[in-house]
TORSETI-938633 format. One line per 8 residues: number of its first residue (from 1); their letters; for each residue z negated, x, y of C-alpha. Coordinates in nm, 3 decimals. Each point is the difference from the previous one (the first is absolute). Example, Ala and Ser with C-alpha at 12.3 -4.5 7.8 and 13.67 -1.06 7.14 Angstrom:
! residues 2
1) as) -0.780,1.230,-0.450 ~ 0.066,0.137,0.344;
! end
This chain:
! residues 702
1) meavkvqg) 5.003,0.761,2.641 ~ -0.132,-0.350,0.082 ~ -0.114,-0.050,-0.360 ~ -0.194,0.329,0.019 ~ -0.167,-0.119,0.322 ~ -0.096,-0.334,-0.157 ~ -0.152,0.169,-0.304 ~ -0.190,0.234,0.230;
9) sverilrp) -0.136,-0.304,0.183 ~ -0.108,-0.166,-0.326 ~ -0.169,0.322,-0.114 ~ -0.185,0.017,0.331 ~ -0.110,-0.365,-0.035 ~ -0.127,0.031,-0.357 ~ -0.158,0.345,0.049 ~ -0.107,0.004,0.365;
17) rsvavfga) -0.213,0.272,0.157 ~ -0.126,-0.238,0.270 ~ -0.048,-0.378,0.030 ~ -0.074,-0.207,0.311 ~ -0.173,-0.337,-0.046 ~ 0.052,-0.248,0.284 ~ -0.298,-0.227,0.056 ~ -0.227,0.231,-0.201;
25) sedrgkfg) -0.359,-0.119,-0.003 ~ -0.315,0.001,-0.209 ~ 0.037,-0.373,-0.066 ~ 0.150,-0.038,-0.348 ~ 0.072,-0.364,0.076 ~ 0.290,0.118,0.216 ~ 0.329,0.147,-0.120 ~ -0.048,0.330,0.183;
33) grilhylm) -0.356,0.031,-0.123 ~ 0.096,-0.043,-0.365 ~ 0.296,0.237,0.025 ~ -0.221,0.273,0.147 ~ -0.271,-0.069,-0.260 ~ 0.243,0.037,-0.294 ~ 0.154,0.318,0.141 ~ -0.345,0.156,0.011;
41) khgfagri) -0.132,-0.156,-0.323 ~ 0.284,0.138,-0.214 ~ -0.012,0.348,0.148 ~ 0.316,0.036,0.207 ~ -0.004,0.371,0.084 ~ 0.228,-0.014,0.304 ~ -0.088,-0.072,0.359 ~ -0.116,-0.357,0.073;
49) vpinpnra) 0.059,-0.117,0.358 ~ -0.173,-0.327,0.103 ~ 0.167,-0.178,0.293 ~ -0.255,-0.210,0.188 ~ -0.018,-0.022,0.381 ~ -0.365,-0.109,-0.012 ~ -0.156,0.268,-0.220 ~ -0.040,0.377,0.031;
57) tvngipay) -0.055,0.032,-0.376 ~ 0.044,-0.226,-0.301 ~ -0.194,0.080,-0.316 ~ -0.073,0.339,0.149 ~ 0.367,0.082,0.060 ~ 0.125,0.063,0.358 ~ 0.197,-0.304,0.121 ~ 0.277,-0.021,0.259;
65) pdiravge) 0.073,-0.280,0.245 ~ 0.376,0.034,-0.049 ~ 0.229,0.175,-0.249 ~ 0.147,0.203,0.286 ~ -0.338,0.154,0.067 ~ -0.019,0.169,-0.342 ~ 0.193,0.302,0.123 ~ 0.198,0.078,-0.314;
73) pidvaila) 0.252,-0.191,-0.215 ~ -0.149,-0.221,-0.272 ~ 0.180,-0.043,-0.333 ~ -0.081,-0.369,-0.057 ~ -0.151,-0.276,0.213 ~ -0.104,-0.333,-0.151 ~ 0.000,-0.313,0.217 ~ -0.155,-0.341,-0.056;
81) vpqdriva) 0.012,-0.110,0.364 ~ 0.104,-0.347,0.123 ~ 0.373,-0.067,0.021 ~ 0.003,-0.013,0.383 ~ -0.139,0.355,0.016 ~ 0.212,0.159,-0.271 ~ 0.290,0.121,0.218 ~ -0.234,0.168,0.248;
89) alegcaaa) -0.182,0.171,-0.287 ~ 0.329,0.126,-0.143 ~ 0.107,0.129,0.342 ~ -0.321,0.202,0.011 ~ 0.063,0.136,-0.351 ~ 0.355,0.099,0.089 ~ -0.117,0.178,0.317 ~ -0.268,0.185,-0.198;
97) gvgaviii) 0.247,0.124,-0.263 ~ -0.142,-0.196,-0.294 ~ 0.211,0.057,-0.310 ~ -0.030,-0.347,-0.151 ~ -0.180,-0.327,0.061 ~ -0.124,-0.244,-0.266 ~ -0.005,-0.353,0.144 ~ -0.228,-0.247,-0.175;
105) ttgfaead) 0.046,-0.267,0.269 ~ 0.193,-0.313,-0.105 ~ 0.209,-0.261,0.182 ~ 0.336,0.175,0.039 ~ 0.336,-0.058,-0.174 ~ -0.176,-0.184,-0.283 ~ -0.134,-0.255,0.251 ~ 0.260,-0.108,0.257;
113) eqgariqd) 0.280,0.110,0.235 ~ -0.238,0.127,0.265 ~ -0.177,0.212,-0.261 ~ 0.336,0.134,-0.116 ~ 0.088,0.102,0.357 ~ -0.329,0.185,0.038 ~ 0.058,0.172,-0.334 ~ 0.346,0.115,0.115;
121) emvalara) -0.156,0.135,0.320 ~ -0.257,0.192,-0.205 ~ 0.269,0.159,-0.216 ~ 0.213,0.096,0.301 ~ -0.302,0.158,0.168 ~ -0.090,0.197,-0.312 ~ 0.352,0.129,-0.061 ~ 0.037,0.111,0.360;
129) samrlvgp) -0.296,0.234,-0.056 ~ 0.071,0.101,-0.364 ~ -0.320,-0.178,-0.105 ~ 0.004,-0.191,-0.331 ~ -0.150,-0.341,-0.077 ~ -0.153,-0.143,-0.318 ~ -0.020,-0.380,0.014 ~ -0.077,-0.211,0.194;
137) ncmglinp) -0.177,-0.265,-0.207 ~ -0.126,0.252,-0.255 ~ -0.332,0.119,-0.147 ~ 0.044,0.375,0.036 ~ -0.002,0.255,-0.279 ~ -0.213,0.188,-0.252 ~ 0.053,0.354,-0.127 ~ -0.279,0.093,-0.244;
145) hhnlalss) 0.130,0.356,-0.044 ~ -0.050,0.053,0.375 ~ -0.329,-0.198,0.016 ~ 0.179,-0.232,0.241 ~ -0.103,-0.366,0.023 ~ 0.191,-0.125,0.303 ~ -0.058,-0.374,-0.023 ~ -0.254,-0.261,0.102;
153) slvlevpq) -0.006,-0.173,-0.340 ~ -0.336,-0.065,-0.164 ~ 0.140,0.121,-0.334 ~ -0.070,0.352,0.129 ~ -0.374,-0.072,-0.027 ~ -0.007,0.200,-0.326 ~ -0.180,0.326,-0.085 ~ 0.319,0.203,-0.018;
161) lhrgaigf) 0.379,-0.025,-0.003 ~ 0.147,0.052,-0.348 ~ 0.263,0.272,0.005 ~ 0.299,-0.063,-0.223 ~ 0.376,0.023,-0.038 ~ 0.115,-0.350,0.102 ~ 0.170,-0.044,0.336 ~ -0.013,-0.358,0.129;
169) isqsgalm) 0.211,-0.136,0.288 ~ -0.060,-0.359,0.108 ~ 0.140,-0.218,0.274 ~ -0.304,-0.224,-0.026 ~ -0.322,0.158,0.120 ~ -0.231,-0.258,-0.155 ~ 0.177,0.031,-0.334 ~ -0.020,0.380,0.014;
177) vaaynrah) -0.376,0.009,0.049 ~ -0.058,-0.277,-0.257 ~ 0.203,0.189,-0.260 ~ -0.172,0.325,0.098 ~ -0.338,-0.161,-0.060 ~ 0.097,-0.130,-0.345 ~ 0.143,0.339,-0.092 ~ -0.309,0.181,0.127;
185) dagigfsa) -0.223,-0.220,-0.216 ~ 0.219,0.089,-0.300 ~ -0.036,0.372,0.074 ~ 0.362,0.037,0.112 ~ 0.064,0.265,0.265 ~ 0.273,0.041,0.262 ~ 0.191,0.279,0.166 ~ 0.055,-0.225,0.305;
193) cvslgnqa) -0.006,-0.367,0.099 ~ 0.203,-0.108,0.302 ~ 0.025,-0.342,0.168 ~ 0.312,-0.041,0.213 ~ -0.007,-0.357,0.128 ~ 0.308,-0.074,0.210 ~ 0.167,0.341,-0.051 ~ 0.085,0.002,0.370;
201) dleicdff) 0.069,0.375,-0.008 ~ -0.093,0.194,-0.313 ~ 0.097,-0.206,-0.304 ~ -0.041,-0.018,-0.374 ~ 0.270,0.255,-0.076 ~ -0.154,0.261,0.230 ~ -0.321,-0.001,-0.204 ~ 0.191,-0.046,-0.327;
209) eyliadpt) 0.189,0.321,0.066 ~ -0.323,0.183,0.081 ~ -0.168,-0.111,-0.325 ~ 0.298,0.116,-0.206 ~ -0.052,0.352,0.136 ~ -0.381,-0.016,0.001 ~ -0.139,0.219,-0.282 ~ -0.318,-0.212,-0.034;
217) trvicmyi) 0.201,-0.320,-0.069 ~ 0.129,-0.066,-0.353 ~ 0.060,-0.379,0.013 ~ 0.114,-0.201,0.303 ~ -0.098,-0.366,0.052 ~ 0.129,-0.233,0.270 ~ -0.062,-0.351,0.124 ~ 0.315,-0.106,0.186;
225) eglkdgpr) 0.084,-0.305,0.207 ~ 0.324,0.126,0.150 ~ 0.193,0.326,0.027 ~ 0.142,0.141,0.322 ~ 0.246,0.225,-0.182 ~ 0.107,-0.122,-0.345 ~ 0.247,0.283,-0.078 ~ -0.263,0.261,0.090;
233) frhlalka) -0.254,-0.168,-0.226 ~ 0.247,0.014,-0.288 ~ 0.079,0.367,0.071 ~ -0.369,0.088,0.003 ~ -0.068,-0.197,-0.318 ~ 0.265,0.208,-0.177 ~ -0.151,0.314,0.153 ~ -0.344,-0.099,-0.131;
241) aqagkpvl) 0.145,-0.049,-0.348 ~ 0.155,0.349,0.015 ~ -0.340,0.137,0.105 ~ -0.164,-0.170,-0.300 ~ -0.217,-0.229,0.213 ~ -0.007,-0.361,-0.122 ~ 0.029,-0.263,0.275 ~ -0.170,-0.340,-0.034;
249) vvktgrte) 0.067,-0.284,0.243 ~ -0.136,-0.347,0.070 ~ 0.223,-0.191,0.241 ~ -0.037,-0.341,0.157 ~ 0.310,-0.211,0.045 ~ 0.065,-0.079,-0.367 ~ 0.021,-0.366,0.107 ~ 0.123,-0.170,0.318;
257) agvkaars) -0.363,-0.078,0.087 ~ -0.082,0.368,-0.042 ~ 0.286,0.098,0.229 ~ -0.136,-0.226,0.274 ~ -0.352,0.138,-0.046 ~ 0.123,0.358,0.029 ~ 0.187,-0.075,0.320 ~ -0.298,-0.171,0.159;
265) htaslaga) -0.238,0.276,-0.112 ~ 0.170,0.320,0.111 ~ 0.324,-0.120,0.158 ~ 0.192,0.149,-0.292 ~ 0.344,-0.087,-0.126 ~ -0.095,-0.048,-0.363 ~ 0.352,0.001,-0.145 ~ 0.101,-0.143,-0.335;
273) ysafeavc) -0.254,0.085,-0.269 ~ 0.265,0.004,-0.273 ~ 0.185,0.276,0.186 ~ -0.323,0.190,0.060 ~ -0.094,-0.021,-0.367 ~ 0.349,0.117,-0.102 ~ -0.023,0.301,0.232 ~ -0.343,0.083,-0.141;
281) rdagvitl) 0.124,-0.025,-0.359 ~ 0.299,0.220,0.084 ~ -0.232,0.262,0.153 ~ -0.271,-0.012,-0.267 ~ -0.260,-0.182,0.214 ~ -0.244,-0.235,-0.180 ~ -0.039,-0.337,0.173 ~ -0.320,-0.198,-0.056;
289) ddpdgmll) -0.151,-0.324,0.129 ~ -0.362,0.104,0.052 ~ -0.154,0.288,0.205 ~ -0.300,0.043,-0.232 ~ 0.228,0.028,-0.301 ~ 0.215,0.249,0.192 ~ -0.293,0.235,0.063 ~ -0.129,-0.032,-0.357;
297) ladmlvry) 0.345,0.093,-0.128 ~ 0.017,0.288,0.247 ~ -0.327,0.132,-0.139 ~ 0.144,-0.020,-0.353 ~ 0.303,0.201,0.114 ~ -0.220,0.260,0.169 ~ -0.205,0.038,-0.318 ~ 0.280,0.003,-0.256;
305) gppkgsgi) 0.337,0.045,0.166 ~ 0.305,-0.213,-0.091 ~ 0.031,-0.172,-0.341 ~ 0.130,0.203,-0.293 ~ 0.078,-0.298,-0.223 ~ -0.005,-0.380,-0.005 ~ -0.240,-0.091,-0.284 ~ -0.322,-0.183,0.094;
313) gvfspsgg) -0.311,0.012,-0.215 ~ -0.255,-0.284,0.013 ~ -0.366,0.075,-0.070 ~ -0.306,-0.227,0.004 ~ -0.345,-0.039,-0.156 ~ 0.098,-0.356,-0.097 ~ 0.286,-0.174,-0.176 ~ 0.027,-0.253,0.282;
321) gagigvdr) 0.035,0.271,0.261 ~ 0.260,0.180,-0.212 ~ 0.198,-0.321,-0.050 ~ 0.005,-0.085,0.370 ~ 0.103,0.355,0.081 ~ 0.296,-0.013,-0.239 ~ 0.117,-0.332,0.144 ~ -0.024,0.125,0.356;
329) iaesglrl) 0.194,0.317,-0.081 ~ 0.278,-0.199,-0.165 ~ 0.013,-0.259,0.280 ~ 0.035,0.278,0.257 ~ 0.309,0.139,-0.170 ~ -0.180,0.316,-0.113 ~ 0.038,0.144,-0.350 ~ -0.285,0.018,-0.249;
337) aelrpesk) -0.020,0.349,-0.149 ~ 0.090,0.039,-0.369 ~ -0.242,0.237,-0.173 ~ 0.147,0.252,-0.239 ~ -0.102,-0.023,-0.370 ~ -0.232,0.304,0.025 ~ -0.197,-0.163,0.282 ~ -0.035,-0.327,-0.193;
345) qrlrglll) -0.109,0.185,-0.313 ~ -0.273,0.185,0.188 ~ -0.115,-0.320,0.171 ~ -0.028,-0.175,-0.337 ~ -0.283,0.238,-0.084 ~ -0.184,-0.119,0.311 ~ 0.091,-0.369,0.042 ~ 0.070,-0.305,-0.215;
353) ppqadnpi) 0.374,-0.024,-0.090 ~ 0.086,-0.278,0.253 ~ -0.157,0.203,0.284 ~ 0.146,0.340,-0.100 ~ 0.306,-0.041,0.222 ~ 0.093,-0.084,0.358 ~ -0.195,-0.190,0.137 ~ -0.329,0.164,-0.091;
361) dlggrlgp) -0.299,-0.233,-0.050 ~ -0.320,0.207,-0.021 ~ -0.171,-0.298,-0.161 ~ 0.180,0.100,-0.318 ~ -0.183,0.335,-0.047 ~ -0.068,0.096,-0.360 ~ -0.320,0.182,0.097 ~ -0.296,-0.100,0.216;
369) dvpgssde) 0.023,-0.019,0.376 ~ -0.195,0.314,0.083 ~ 0.042,0.264,0.274 ~ 0.329,0.182,-0.045 ~ 0.144,-0.254,-0.247 ~ 0.294,-0.073,0.230 ~ 0.096,0.360,0.073 ~ 0.235,0.065,-0.293;
377) iietftad) 0.160,-0.344,0.037 ~ 0.080,0.062,0.367 ~ 0.119,0.354,-0.070 ~ 0.233,-0.115,-0.279 ~ 0.132,-0.295,0.198 ~ 0.072,0.188,0.323 ~ 0.151,0.298,-0.183 ~ 0.280,-0.213,-0.144;
385) pdvsasli) 0.328,0.107,0.169 ~ 0.107,-0.358,0.079 ~ -0.324,-0.088,0.180 ~ 0.103,0.109,0.348 ~ -0.259,-0.213,0.182 ~ -0.276,-0.240,-0.100 ~ -0.145,-0.334,0.104 ~ -0.375,-0.016,-0.069;
393) mltttpry) -0.159,-0.345,-0.007 ~ -0.371,0.078,0.032 ~ -0.186,-0.308,-0.121 ~ -0.373,-0.006,-0.075 ~ -0.106,0.203,-0.301 ~ -0.323,0.134,-0.158 ~ -0.134,0.309,0.180 ~ 0.212,-0.127,0.291;
401) eaaaveig) -0.060,0.272,0.259 ~ 0.001,0.286,-0.251 ~ 0.310,-0.137,-0.173 ~ 0.179,-0.038,0.333 ~ -0.074,0.365,0.082 ~ 0.131,0.108,-0.341 ~ 0.320,-0.200,0.045 ~ 0.055,0.115,0.358;
409) sgfmaagk) -0.074,0.364,-0.083 ~ 0.221,-0.010,-0.307 ~ 0.302,-0.134,0.182 ~ -0.047,0.240,0.293 ~ -0.021,0.293,-0.242 ~ 0.329,-0.107,-0.160 ~ 0.183,0.081,0.324 ~ 0.224,-0.307,-0.017;
417) pfalavmp) 0.005,-0.281,0.258 ~ -0.197,-0.317,-0.062 ~ -0.103,-0.317,0.181 ~ -0.350,-0.118,-0.087 ~ -0.099,-0.359,0.080 ~ -0.374,-0.080,0.001 ~ 0.018,-0.364,-0.102 ~ -0.356,-0.139,0.044;
425) gsaadgvr) -0.160,-0.079,0.335 ~ -0.352,0.108,0.102 ~ -0.091,0.074,-0.362 ~ 0.218,0.311,0.031 ~ -0.145,0.131,0.327 ~ -0.178,0.277,-0.188 ~ 0.324,0.088,-0.177 ~ 0.179,0.023,0.332;
433) qelrrigc) -0.268,0.232,0.133 ~ 0.031,0.224,-0.306 ~ 0.379,0.011,0.020 ~ -0.023,0.103,0.367 ~ -0.250,0.268,-0.096 ~ 0.241,0.166,-0.244 ~ 0.298,-0.046,0.234 ~ 0.180,-0.249,-0.224;
441) pfvdrvdd) 0.236,-0.234,0.189 ~ -0.028,-0.372,-0.074 ~ 0.093,-0.342,0.136 ~ -0.171,-0.336,-0.026 ~ 0.308,-0.210,-0.067 ~ 0.242,0.014,-0.290 ~ 0.278,-0.089,0.247 ~ -0.067,0.321,0.193;
449) avrmlkgy) 0.006,0.212,-0.315 ~ 0.329,-0.148,-0.118 ~ 0.151,0.030,0.350 ~ -0.091,0.369,0.003 ~ 0.167,0.065,-0.335 ~ 0.308,-0.200,0.088 ~ 0.042,0.188,0.328 ~ -0.066,0.331,-0.173;
457) mslldrqp) 0.263,-0.058,-0.269 ~ 0.253,-0.125,0.256 ~ 0.043,0.365,0.103 ~ 0.188,0.055,-0.326 ~ 0.297,-0.212,0.116 ~ -0.026,0.086,0.371 ~ 0.145,0.346,-0.009 ~ 0.233,0.056,0.296;
465) akttpvrp) 0.354,0.115,-0.068 ~ 0.028,0.378,-0.014 ~ 0.343,0.008,0.163 ~ 0.178,-0.171,0.288 ~ 0.249,-0.271,-0.111 ~ 0.353,0.138,-0.023 ~ 0.278,-0.198,0.166 ~ 0.238,-0.140,-0.268;
473) aglpsadq) 0.359,0.119,0.004 ~ 0.270,-0.218,0.152 ~ -0.203,-0.176,0.267 ~ 0.161,-0.066,0.340 ~ -0.102,0.188,0.311 ~ -0.354,-0.075,0.115 ~ 0.103,-0.029,0.365 ~ 0.185,-0.332,-0.031;
481) hlagplle) -0.125,-0.279,0.226 ~ -0.066,-0.350,-0.131 ~ 0.067,-0.298,0.226 ~ -0.089,-0.353,-0.095 ~ -0.010,-0.267,-0.102 ~ 0.155,0.083,-0.339 ~ 0.135,-0.267,-0.231 ~ -0.059,0.021,-0.375;
489) hevkdllq) 0.330,0.165,-0.082 ~ -0.049,0.252,0.281 ~ -0.343,0.091,-0.139 ~ 0.160,0.047,-0.342 ~ 0.269,0.222,0.149 ~ -0.280,0.216,0.140 ~ -0.171,0.010,-0.340 ~ 0.323,0.097,-0.172;
497) sygvpvar) 0.047,0.286,0.246 ~ -0.334,0.134,-0.129 ~ 0.107,-0.033,-0.362 ~ -0.198,-0.315,-0.086 ~ 0.186,-0.213,-0.261 ~ 0.115,-0.334,0.146 ~ 0.163,-0.300,-0.171 ~ 0.377,-0.036,0.049;
505) etfcadrr) 0.053,-0.253,0.278 ~ 0.222,-0.104,0.291 ~ -0.093,-0.150,0.336 ~ 0.206,-0.311,0.074 ~ 0.036,-0.187,0.329 ~ 0.130,-0.326,-0.147 ~ 0.044,-0.195,-0.322 ~ 0.353,0.128,-0.071;
513) eavnaaer) -0.112,0.364,0.018 ~ -0.289,-0.084,-0.230 ~ 0.228,-0.141,-0.269 ~ 0.232,0.303,0.020 ~ -0.295,0.238,-0.025 ~ -0.137,-0.185,-0.301 ~ 0.329,0.027,-0.182 ~ 0.020,0.375,0.071;
521) igfpvvlk) -0.358,0.065,-0.116 ~ 0.029,-0.226,-0.303 ~ -0.196,-0.309,-0.096 ~ -0.286,-0.082,-0.019 ~ -0.106,0.094,0.356 ~ -0.284,-0.055,0.245 ~ 0.046,-0.148,0.348 ~ -0.262,0.072,0.268;
529) vvaeglvh) -0.017,-0.116,0.357 ~ 0.014,0.259,0.280 ~ -0.172,-0.122,0.317 ~ -0.181,0.183,0.277 ~ -0.366,-0.102,0.022 ~ -0.019,-0.129,-0.358 ~ -0.239,0.205,-0.215 ~ -0.064,-0.194,-0.320;
537) ksdiggvr) 0.341,-0.134,-0.106 ~ -0.115,-0.148,-0.329 ~ -0.257,-0.223,0.174 ~ 0.277,-0.219,0.147 ~ 0.241,0.021,-0.292 ~ 0.204,0.281,0.155 ~ 0.053,0.182,-0.333 ~ 0.228,-0.145,-0.271;
545) lnltsaea) 0.010,0.170,-0.338 ~ 0.238,0.000,-0.295 ~ 0.304,-0.146,0.177 ~ 0.268,-0.001,-0.268 ~ 0.313,-0.122,0.184 ~ 0.179,-0.013,0.335 ~ -0.091,-0.367,0.035 ~ -0.367,0.082,-0.056;
553) vraawdei) 0.016,0.263,0.275 ~ 0.161,-0.249,0.247 ~ -0.261,-0.264,-0.076 ~ -0.286,0.248,0.034 ~ 0.135,0.122,0.336 ~ 0.012,-0.354,0.139 ~ -0.349,-0.079,-0.125 ~ -0.142,0.318,0.155;
561) eemiaeha) 0.153,-0.082,0.339 ~ -0.161,-0.344,-0.015 ~ -0.339,0.148,-0.098 ~ 0.013,0.246,0.290 ~ 0.077,-0.278,0.249 ~ -0.283,-0.213,-0.133 ~ -0.277,0.251,-0.079 ~ 0.071,0.310,0.213;
569) pdslfrgg) 0.173,-0.121,0.316 ~ -0.144,0.288,0.205 ~ 0.167,0.266,-0.215 ~ 0.350,0.124,0.075 ~ 0.234,-0.064,-0.296 ~ 0.230,0.301,-0.050 ~ 0.149,-0.058,-0.345 ~ -0.082,0.076,-0.360;
577) lvsemvrw) -0.026,0.278,-0.256 ~ 0.181,-0.034,-0.329 ~ -0.159,0.227,-0.258 ~ 0.030,0.084,-0.366 ~ -0.242,-0.190,-0.223 ~ -0.230,0.277,-0.127 ~ -0.178,-0.074,-0.326 ~ -0.349,0.137,0.048;
585) rdeliigv) -0.329,0.037,-0.187 ~ -0.251,0.092,0.276 ~ -0.025,-0.045,0.375 ~ -0.143,0.278,0.216 ~ -0.043,0.050,0.372 ~ 0.049,0.314,0.208 ~ -0.124,-0.029,0.355 ~ -0.045,0.201,0.318;
593) krdeqfgs) -0.249,-0.067,0.277 ~ -0.079,0.203,0.310 ~ -0.377,0.029,0.034 ~ -0.153,0.033,0.346 ~ -0.208,0.303,-0.097 ~ 0.189,0.178,-0.277 ~ 0.368,-0.077,0.056 ~ 0.241,-0.101,-0.275;
601) mvlvgfgg) -0.140,-0.115,-0.335 ~ 0.194,-0.080,-0.317 ~ -0.105,-0.271,-0.246 ~ 0.105,-0.077,-0.355 ~ -0.116,-0.274,-0.233 ~ 0.091,-0.311,-0.192 ~ 0.198,-0.234,0.222 ~ 0.178,-0.334,0.007;
609) itveldpd) -0.117,-0.318,0.168 ~ -0.359,0.044,-0.129 ~ -0.053,0.345,0.155 ~ -0.252,-0.137,0.253 ~ -0.161,-0.238,-0.250 ~ -0.091,0.273,-0.250 ~ 0.041,0.339,0.173 ~ 0.049,0.300,-0.229;
617) tvlapapv) 0.115,0.276,0.232 ~ -0.072,0.364,0.085 ~ 0.039,0.158,0.343 ~ 0.056,0.364,0.103 ~ 0.085,0.193,0.317 ~ 0.372,0.068,0.031 ~ 0.177,0.205,-0.116 ~ -0.072,0.042,-0.372;
625) dkaqaekm) 0.193,0.180,-0.271 ~ 0.097,-0.136,-0.342 ~ -0.313,0.133,-0.170 ~ -0.226,-0.163,0.260 ~ 0.199,-0.323,-0.024 ~ -0.044,-0.008,-0.379 ~ -0.377,0.045,0.045 ~ 0.007,-0.301,0.233;
633) lrrlrrfp) 0.176,-0.204,-0.268 ~ -0.255,0.104,-0.263 ~ -0.286,-0.128,0.216 ~ 0.135,-0.357,-0.006 ~ -0.207,-0.243,-0.208 ~ 0.312,-0.129,-0.173 ~ 0.156,0.342,-0.052 ~ 0.001,-0.046,-0.382;
641) lldgyrgr) 0.275,-0.262,0.052 ~ 0.222,0.284,0.120 ~ -0.109,0.240,-0.273 ~ 0.086,-0.174,-0.325 ~ -0.281,-0.257,-0.022 ~ -0.008,-0.173,-0.344 ~ 0.335,0.129,-0.107 ~ 0.193,-0.067,0.324;
649) ppadlaai) 0.254,0.271,0.079 ~ -0.142,0.222,0.273 ~ 0.149,-0.014,0.348 ~ 0.168,0.307,0.146 ~ -0.307,0.136,0.179 ~ 0.186,0.302,0.134 ~ 0.261,-0.222,0.165 ~ -0.265,-0.232,0.149;
657) adavarvs) -0.203,0.297,0.130 ~ 0.316,0.147,0.151 ~ 0.067,-0.327,0.186 ~ -0.358,-0.003,0.135 ~ 0.031,0.363,0.114 ~ 0.332,-0.066,0.176 ~ -0.138,-0.303,0.182 ~ -0.300,0.209,0.108;
665) wlahdhag) 0.234,0.258,0.155 ~ 0.187,-0.279,0.176 ~ -0.335,-0.107,0.146 ~ -0.082,0.357,0.098 ~ 0.337,0.055,0.168 ~ -0.024,-0.319,0.204 ~ -0.375,-0.003,0.066 ~ 0.055,-0.069,0.368;
673) tlleldin) 0.210,-0.314,-0.043 ~ -0.051,-0.142,-0.351 ~ -0.303,-0.229,0.018 ~ 0.038,-0.172,-0.337 ~ 0.236,-0.005,-0.297 ~ -0.023,-0.210,-0.316 ~ 0.210,0.030,-0.311 ~ -0.116,-0.311,-0.182;
681) plvirasd) 0.094,-0.027,-0.267 ~ 0.109,0.334,-0.133 ~ 0.093,-0.131,-0.342 ~ -0.008,0.200,-0.321 ~ 0.325,-0.062,-0.180 ~ -0.041,-0.141,-0.349 ~ 0.288,0.204,-0.139 ~ -0.120,0.353,0.085;
689) gkpvavda) -0.337,-0.027,0.178 ~ 0.138,0.141,0.326 ~ -0.096,-0.131,0.346 ~ 0.233,-0.203,0.221 ~ -0.081,-0.129,0.350 ~ 0.108,-0.365,0.022 ~ -0.176,-0.101,0.322 ~ -0.110,0.198,0.305;
697) ratiar) -0.103,-0.048,0.359 ~ -0.119,0.226,0.281 ~ -0.170,-0.025,0.339 ~ 0.118,0.247,0.262 ~ -0.192,0.083,0.317 ~ 0.173,-0.121,0.314;
! end
């Protein structure tokens, strides 16, 4: 029921019948004056209620000295009043039955503790009266389909609002209006743009859910600094995928500096970006690093829908442009389309042999450059089944403006996606004007064009799982409680209970037990120190390999005790582990980490002592099944080493994937107490390619 109420509130905010503007005036130099001006300029058809105690009318509209004097409930009020007057204004709105208040004022939780206390007071006041808040510290919203421009930003000083199918949610108000302006200039329209600021009450997911259901929205874009409800975001992302609505996200916090900036900007808990990116990949969300690129890609998706293949065609009036385009496609990890023989044969009748392939260089025409001379070339090229999208490098060319129109029109008529980069500067201003005239999208930077295509094609491998992971057979009950700290052999006992293969070993409290254990296991053996508080055993010489006799075990034990006393005096020596000496070919890592926003995550990658020096890992929300785990393995850069690279026998991928899946269920079952777990290394046995855990540690919540 609460979710229904929230969505009703969002609907009322984005499609209000009445709007009250606090501080409304005829002075456009003031916030209230500009807000009122833009409401009227863009034709808002609902009731506009100026609130101004000093005026009987504003711009010919009856004004009221106080919101309580209006006499009937108002759907939305927008406030840009000083911080010390904000609570009193909200009290008036609550008493008058206002449905929602948009707060542009800054200086709250993003500023200091006092601001945070005032923000909490505002939220408590609103909830006591069932009134909703957007902001504070925001720039309002825009709904072109409702002729609603509810913001003070100067970017609204345009002839009209472009209607479109892109929904845009942004925590940053300044970024929202800047991106809106760039998109408007490119002819890109929106279904709605919303700035949320501090998310004190209504938050990203509330508007995300609305846009999923909104029939005018086909693509959803978001700028995120921090999420208030990570699991809900993931649920909605999966829901959007089921509804066939692509979701594109730019998020700050990819670096530690970015995390600090996000916290200082909107008081958000940014969370670990690697976990966020993994959740997005799992749910089919495209993550990008640039808002402009995000909206350009959204426009491509609105025009053409999701990709139907992976081949990229490169097209240019010059050989240099074609060559750069091919290099950029290859460097971005995209695949150059391979034309079928029939396409090449037809192109040979139109172009010189070196140019009659992908990339296309129009400079190699067999005939003269006259009007229409490019039409058949473009038609043939774009009709090839493997050309799923194209990169057009528009350099200067004879008949520049006319040729640009022919190229743009030809590619639009083909009905396949393309990214067109206008490469010159002011010399191409006329070309840009002509492309706008015919409605042909373009960018001014090759980087933007390549970013668009890379993001577009990333949808091919970001398809969310169709089914919920199934719990493997033979796992222990999920209601067991973990208590720590756990020593290495205790962690391995836990892993074994979940069916993860572990090396044969025995925990020994003294040297005599170690010798006996070695003789039972059979030489050669490994001896490892067990000490509370010691994480990296090998760094202090706490791991001894290839011990071939009882005397070697005794000597190694004594040396380890001396090393502990000298190099790790703060750790608590508990004994040693005597283990079989596994002959291995590769070292992997399986890890678990509890993320602050999304819960338990599982990691797999290449491990060993260099895992932090040269990371090659993939992360996913737990739990995963074997099929998902194998997909994770296949995304590793060095995956070919596991798959028969240069004649090596392939590893047992099914067994490795099974181990990853079982660890992920362990993480899921103990999400409340298991903070971290590392199996490093999980070695791949040389004899049969199967995985064996030879070292493990875990951190348990107190």
